[in-house]
N, C-alpha and C positions, 0 to 999 in steps of 0.2 A: 335251849332246854331250860325250862323253868325250875327253880329250886323247889324241893318238896317242903310243904308245911308239916309241922308235927301232927301226929294222928289226932291229938286232942283238938286241933284247930281245923281239921278237915271235916267237910260236910258230907253227909249221907253216902252217895255213890263214890265220892272221892276217897273216903276212908275205907270203904269196902274194896275199892280197886287197889289201894296200897296194901291192904291185908292180903289180897289175892296174889299180888306180885311177889311179895316177900323180899328177902335180902338178895343181893346180887348173886350170892352163892346158890341160893335156892332157885333162882331163875336160870342160872347156868346148868344146874342139875336137871331142871325141867327140859331145857333144850337138848341136853345130852340124852335124856330118856327118849325124847321124840326121835332123835337121830338113830338111837339103837333100835327103836320100834320099827323105823323105816328099813334099816338094814336087816332086821330079823324077818320082816315081811318079804324082802327080796330073797333072803337065804332060803326061805321055805317055799318060794315059788318054783315053778318048773325051770324058768330061766336062771334063777339063782343056783339051783342044783346043778345045772349045766355049767355055769361059771365055776362053781366050787370043784367039780370034777375036772374041768379043764385046767384050773390053776394047780390042782394037786398033781396032775400029770406033768405040768410045766416044772414044778418044784422037783419032782423025781428026776426029770430029764436033766435039769440044771445040776443037781447033785451028782448024777451019773457022769455028766461031762466033766465036772470038777474032779471027781474021783479018778476018772480015766486019764485026764489030760493035765493034771497039775504039774507034772514034771516037764512037759513039753510046751505048755502055754507061757506066753510072755507075761510080764508083770501087768501090763495094760489089759491083756485078755483075761487074766485072773480077776482083776478089779471089775471089769465089765460083767463077767459071769457072776461074781458075788453080788453086784448091784442088781442084776436081773433076778437073782435068787431072793434077795431082800425084798424087792418090789412085789414079787409074786407071793411071798410069805405074808407081807403086810396086807395085801388084798384078801388073801385066804383067811387070815386072822380076823379081819374086819367083819367078814360075813359069818364065819363059823363061831365067833365068840360074841356075836351081837346079843343073843338072848341072855347069856351070863352077864355081860356088861350092863344090860338093861336092868337086871335084877339087883346088881350092886348099886347102880345109880338110884334105883327106887328105894333101896334100904338107906342109902346116904341121905336122900331127900326126907324120908320119914324121920330119921334122926335129927336132921336140921330143923324140921318143923316142930319136933318135940321140945326143942331148946327154948 
């Protein structure tokens, strides 16, 4: 990777490219925004809605099994059930919060660009 020259030494398109890229923080925010857009698109699609519904059922089922069986389940079974619950909740959150996360990232990028 070549070191960057100061903006004052960059020529035409090189300087414009550097200005477009921004800081590493801004680039990370742009990548995050794109990821959230992709997740939001999935969440709003028919397939995404099916996934969300299925994961909600899975979460309710895991909570039900936990509530009914916590006295009888072994330590390992409890850990496995909690791990399953955590995984389903993470998947559910990733899709259901994607629009909100995208808006937060866009606001953060706007603030970073204003500095």
